[in-house]
C-alpha positions as CSV (number, residue, x, y, z in Angstrom):
1,M,11.1,-4.5,-3.5
2,T,11.4,-1.1,-2.0
3,Q,14.1,1.2,-3.4
4,L,16.9,1.4,-0.9
5,P,19.4,4.2,-0.7
6,E,23.0,3.5,-1.7
7,T,24.4,4.2,1.7
8,G,23.1,5.2,5.1
9,F,21.0,3.6,7.8
10,L,17.5,2.2,8.1
11,R,15.2,2.2,11.1
12,L,13.2,-0.8,12.1
13,R,9.9,0.5,10.7
14,Q,11.6,1.0,7.3
15,I,12.8,-2.7,7.3
16,L,9.6,-4.3,8.7
17,G,7.1,-1.8,7.3
18,N,4.4,0.2,8.9
19,P,0.9,0.0,7.5
20,A,-0.5,2.4,10.1
21,V,1.1,5.5,8.7
22,R,0.0,7.5,5.7
23,P,1.3,6.7,3.2
24,P,2.0,3.1,4.4
25,I,5.6,2.0,4.5
26,P,5.9,-1.4,2.7
27,P,8.1,-4.0,4.4
28,I,11.5,-4.9,3.0
29,I,11.5,-8.0,5.1
30,P,7.9,-9.1,5.9
31,I,8.3,-10.5,9.4
32,G,7.2,-9.4,12.9
33,K,9.3,-7.5,15.4
34,S,9.7,-10.4,17.7
35,A,10.9,-12.7,14.9
36,W,13.3,-9.9,13.8
37,W,14.9,-9.5,17.3
38,Q,15.1,-13.3,17.7
39,G,16.8,-13.5,14.4
40,I,19.4,-10.9,15.5
41,K,19.9,-12.9,18.8
42,D,20.3,-16.1,16.7
43,G,22.8,-14.5,14.3
44,R,20.5,-14.8,11.2
45,F,20.0,-11.0,10.9
46,P,22.5,-8.2,11.2
47,K,23.1,-6.4,14.5
48,P,21.9,-2.8,14.8
49,V,24.2,0.2,15.2
50,K,23.5,2.4,18.1
51,L,23.1,6.0,16.9
52,G,22.0,7.5,20.3
53,P,20.8,6.7,23.8
54,R,17.5,5.4,22.5
55,T,18.1,5.1,18.7
56,V,19.3,2.1,16.8
57,A,19.5,1.5,13.0
58,W,20.9,-0.9,10.5
59,R,23.4,-0.2,7.7
60,V,21.8,-0.2,4.3
61,Q,24.6,-2.5,3.0
62,D,23.9,-5.0,5.7
63,I,20.2,-5.1,4.8
64,R,21.1,-5.4,1.1
65,A,23.4,-8.4,1.9
66,L,20.6,-10.0,3.9
67,C,18.1,-9.6,1.1
68,A,20.6,-11.0,-1.4
69,S,21.2,-14.1,0.8
70,M,17.5,-14.8,1.3
71,P,15.8,-17.2,-1.1
72,S,13.5,-15.4,-3.5
73,S,9.7,-16.2,-3.2
74,N,9.4,-15.7,-7.0
75,P,9.5,-19.0,-9.0
């Protein structure tokens, strides 16, 4: 898993990854944007924090908690 900072905020591309940039950003949670936003709507994923008129981000501690609650894919 990607090393997360202790505190702060993460943007969507940091959570879902972005293979188009150099160097590529690996996903923390490997799902698509539509599935992510649907999960927020359904209450499965944390809600974003509005940082500006066109900027949203997620608290690192919320993403850590989400990762801890997800079943591991490793046997």
